[in-house]
C-alpha positions as CSV (number, residue, x, y, z in Angstrom):
1,M,56.1,29.8,119.3
2,S,55.3,29.7,123.2
3,D,58.3,27.2,123.8
4,A,60.4,29.4,121.7
5,L,59.8,32.5,124.1
6,T,59.9,30.6,127.3
7,L,63.3,29.1,126.3
8,A,64.5,32.4,124.6
9,G,63.7,33.9,128.3
10,R,66.2,31.2,130.0
11,A,68.8,31.9,127.2
12,V,68.7,35.6,128.5
13,R,68.9,34.5,131.8
14,L,71.5,32.5,131.5
15,S,73.4,35.0,129.6
16,R,72.8,37.2,132.5
17,R,74.1,34.9,134.8
18,Q,77.7,34.0,133.2
19,L,78.6,37.6,133.8
20,D,82.2,37.5,132.8
21,A,81.2,36.1,129.7
22,L,78.6,38.7,129.0
23,L,81.1,41.6,130.1
24,M,83.4,40.4,127.6
25,A,81.1,40.0,124.5
26,L,80.2,43.5,125.1
27,V,83.4,45.5,126.0
28,L,85.6,43.3,123.8
29,P,84.1,45.0,120.5
30,V,84.0,48.7,122.1
31,L,88.0,47.8,123.6
32,L,88.6,46.8,119.8
33,M,87.3,49.9,118.3
34,I,89.5,52.1,120.3
35,L,92.5,49.9,119.6
36,F,92.2,49.8,115.8
37,V,91.0,53.5,115.6
38,E,93.5,55.3,118.5
39,L,96.6,52.7,117.9
40,F,96.5,51.9,114.2
41,G,94.1,54.3,112.1
42,G,96.9,56.7,111.7
43,A,98.9,54.3,109.7
44,I,96.2,52.8,107.8
45,Q,95.2,54.7,104.6
46,T,91.4,54.0,103.2
47,G,90.8,57.0,101.2
48,T,88.7,58.3,104.5
49,R,88.7,58.9,108.3
50,Y,89.4,55.4,109.6
51,V,86.9,55.3,112.5
52,T,84.6,55.8,109.4
53,Y,85.8,52.9,107.6
54,V,86.1,50.4,110.3
55,V,82.8,51.0,112.2
56,P,81.0,48.3,110.1
57,G,83.9,45.9,110.8
58,V,84.0,45.8,114.2
59,L,80.0,45.7,114.4
60,L,80.5,42.5,112.5
61,L,83.3,41.4,114.6
62,C,81.4,41.8,117.8
63,A,78.5,39.7,116.2
64,S,81.5,37.0,115.3
65,Y,82.7,37.2,119.0
66,S,79.2,37.1,120.7
67,S,78.3,34.0,118.6
68,G,80.6,31.9,120.4
69,L,78.5,32.6,124.1
70,T,75.8,30.5,121.7
71,A,77.9,27.6,120.9
72,V,78.9,27.0,124.9
73,S,75.2,27.6,125.7
74,I,74.1,24.8,123.2
75,C,77.0,22.6,124.1
76,Q,76.1,22.8,127.4
77,D,72.4,22.0,127.0
78,M,73.8,18.9,125.3
79,T,75.9,17.7,127.8
80,G,74.0,19.0,131.0
81,G,70.9,17.1,130.8
82,I,68.5,19.8,130.0
83,I,68.0,17.9,126.9
84,D,66.6,15.1,128.7
85,R,64.0,17.2,130.2
86,L,62.9,19.1,127.5
87,R,62.1,15.6,125.5
88,S,59.9,14.6,128.0
89,M,58.0,17.5,128.0
90,D,57.9,17.2,124.2
91,V,59.6,20.2,123.6
92,P,60.6,20.4,120.0
93,A,64.5,20.8,119.4
94,R,63.7,24.0,116.9
95,A,62.3,25.9,120.0
96,M,65.6,25.6,121.8
97,F,67.3,26.7,119.1
98,A,65.3,29.7,118.6
99,G,65.5,30.5,122.1
100,H,69.5,30.6,121.8
101,L,69.3,32.8,118.7
102,V,66.9,35.2,119.9
103,A,69.0,35.4,123.2
104,S,72.2,36.2,121.0
105,A,70.5,38.7,118.6
106,A,69.5,40.8,121.6
107,R,73.2,40.6,122.9
108,N,74.7,41.5,119.8
109,M,72.0,44.7,119.2
110,V,73.1,45.9,122.8
111,S,76.8,45.3,121.6
112,A,76.2,47.3,118.3
113,A,74.3,50.4,120.1
114,L,77.7,50.4,122.5
115,V,80.0,50.3,119.5
116,I,78.2,53.0,117.3
117,A,78.1,55.1,120.7
118,V,82.1,54.8,121.4
119,A,82.4,55.4,117.5
120,L,80.8,58.7,117.7
121,L,82.9,59.7,120.9
122,L,85.7,59.1,118.6
123,G,84.9,61.4,115.4
124,F,82.6,59.1,113.7
125,H,80.0,61.2,111.8
126,P,77.3,58.8,109.8
127,H,75.3,60.2,107.0
128,A,72.2,58.1,108.0
129,G,68.4,58.8,107.7
130,L,66.0,56.9,109.6
131,L,65.4,54.1,107.2
132,D,69.3,54.2,106.8
133,W,69.4,53.4,110.3
134,L,66.9,50.7,110.4
135,G,68.3,49.2,107.4
136,A,71.9,48.9,109.3
137,A,69.8,47.2,112.1
138,G,68.6,44.9,110.1
139,V,71.6,43.8,108.4
140,V,73.6,43.3,111.7
141,L,70.6,41.5,113.0
142,A,70.6,39.1,110.3
143,F,74.0,39.0,110.2
144,A,73.9,37.8,113.9
145,I,71.5,35.1,113.6
146,A,73.4,33.4,110.8
147,I,76.2,33.4,112.5
148,S,74.8,32.3,115.9
149,A,72.9,29.6,113.8
150,V,76.5,28.5,112.7
151,S,77.7,28.4,116.2
152,A,74.8,26.6,117.2
153,L,75.6,23.6,114.9
154,L,79.3,23.8,116.1
155,G,78.6,23.7,119.7
156,L,76.3,20.0,118.9
157,F,79.4,18.7,117.7
158,A,81.5,20.1,120.3
159,S,82.3,17.6,123.4
160,S,83.0,20.3,126.2
161,A,82.2,23.9,126.3
162,E,86.0,24.8,125.7
163,A,86.0,23.0,122.2
164,A,82.6,24.8,121.6
165,N,84.6,28.2,122.2
166,G,87.3,27.0,120.3
167,Y,85.8,25.7,117.3
168,T,83.7,29.4,117.3
169,F,87.4,31.5,117.9
170,L,88.0,30.3,113.8
171,I,84.7,32.5,112.6
172,M,86.2,35.6,114.5
173,F,88.9,35.6,112.0
174,L,86.7,35.8,108.7
175,P,86.5,39.7,109.3
176,Y,89.9,40.0,109.4
177,A,90.4,38.3,105.5
178,S,87.6,40.8,104.1
179,S,86.9,44.1,103.5
180,A,85.9,45.0,106.8
181,F,89.2,46.4,108.5
182,V,91.1,47.2,105.1
183,P,90.3,47.2,101.5
184,V,90.7,44.3,99.6
185,R,93.0,45.7,97.0
186,T,95.5,46.1,100.1
187,M,95.8,42.6,100.0
188,P,98.1,40.1,98.8
189,A,97.1,38.6,95.3
190,W,96.4,35.3,96.3
191,L,94.0,36.6,99.1
192,H,91.8,38.7,96.9
193,G,89.8,35.9,95.8
194,F,88.8,34.7,99.2
195,A,88.5,38.1,100.7
196,A,86.2,39.3,97.7
197,H,83.7,36.6,97.7
198,Q,83.3,35.5,101.3
199,P,80.3,36.4,103.3
200,I,81.4,39.2,105.2
201,T,82.7,41.5,102.8
202,P,79.4,42.2,101.1
203,I,78.0,42.9,104.4
204,A,80.3,45.3,105.5
205,E,80.2,46.7,102.5
206,T,76.1,47.4,102.8
207,L,76.7,48.9,105.9
208,R,79.1,51.1,105.2
209,A,76.8,52.5,101.9
210,L,73.9,52.5,104.6
211,L,75.8,54.7,107.3
212,V,78.5,56.7,105.3
213,G,76.1,57.2,102.0
214,G,76.7,55.3,98.8
215,A,75.3,52.9,96.9
216,A,75.5,49.5,98.4
217,G,74.5,48.1,94.8
218,A,74.3,44.1,94.5
219,N,76.3,43.9,97.9
220,A,73.3,44.1,99.9
221,W,71.3,41.5,98.0
222,I,74.4,39.2,97.8
223,G,75.0,39.8,101.7
224,L,71.6,39.1,102.6
225,A,71.6,35.8,100.4
226,W,74.5,34.7,102.4
227,C,72.8,35.3,105.7
228,A,69.4,33.5,104.5
229,G,71.5,30.7,103.3
230,L,74.1,30.3,106.3
231,T,70.8,30.4,108.7
232,A,68.7,28.1,106.5
233,G,71.5,25.8,105.9
234,S,72.8,25.4,109.8
235,L,69.6,25.2,111.1
236,A,68.9,22.2,108.7
237,A,71.6,20.5,109.5
238,A,71.4,21.5,113.3
239,G,67.9,19.9,113.6
240,F,69.9,16.5,111.6
241,A,72.2,16.1,113.8
242,F,70.3,16.9,117.0
243,A,68.1,14.3,115.9
244,R,70.9,12.0,115.8
245,R,72.8,12.7,118.5
246,A,69.7,13.1,121.2
247,G,68.2,9.7,119.8
């Protein structure tokens, strides 16, 4: 645990030093919120005000974007010699992964707070009590950790920071092919199956139910199961891949 906390502090400091990437991770979701609501919102019919509908999608999109920093950081550690230093001090690989996941979670919670603040300025009126807000924060945190774990795995296989960032760019497209920004029923018929059964849709619907009212139903359990499965599977695969690559 002490190794993980130490490396988490290191990962947070690295994020602060990469000021341009950190600002993009924090500012881009805010710009996307303004773009979707002010430019596209009037043309998209969701049965409610678009700002109310789109907030969960932007929260998940910002987590997807921020995960790219995790992949780049892991790749830089693998190619920059830090792994040899950690192994000489008998620091386990899981501590390094935990450190990067904690830093990613911290970035995402700050970004989520900025998105909510801008959404309120744009007319977002949540119908959420304290427990609902805590539940929504927990869902965002679980998704951020899961998507960062996937990115950490991708970062292990990347040969350069640019390649790592390119791999995770594919993750950013998942929210668009889900109910995060438009209802699934408005999509082409051939896309319905994928959009309805990928991880983003149940997570977005759970956030929507928590923030604006309604019953999450089975979406909550399905979304959390996706998060748990992605996290556990990615970390297990990352541990195996790390042992093969570092050995």
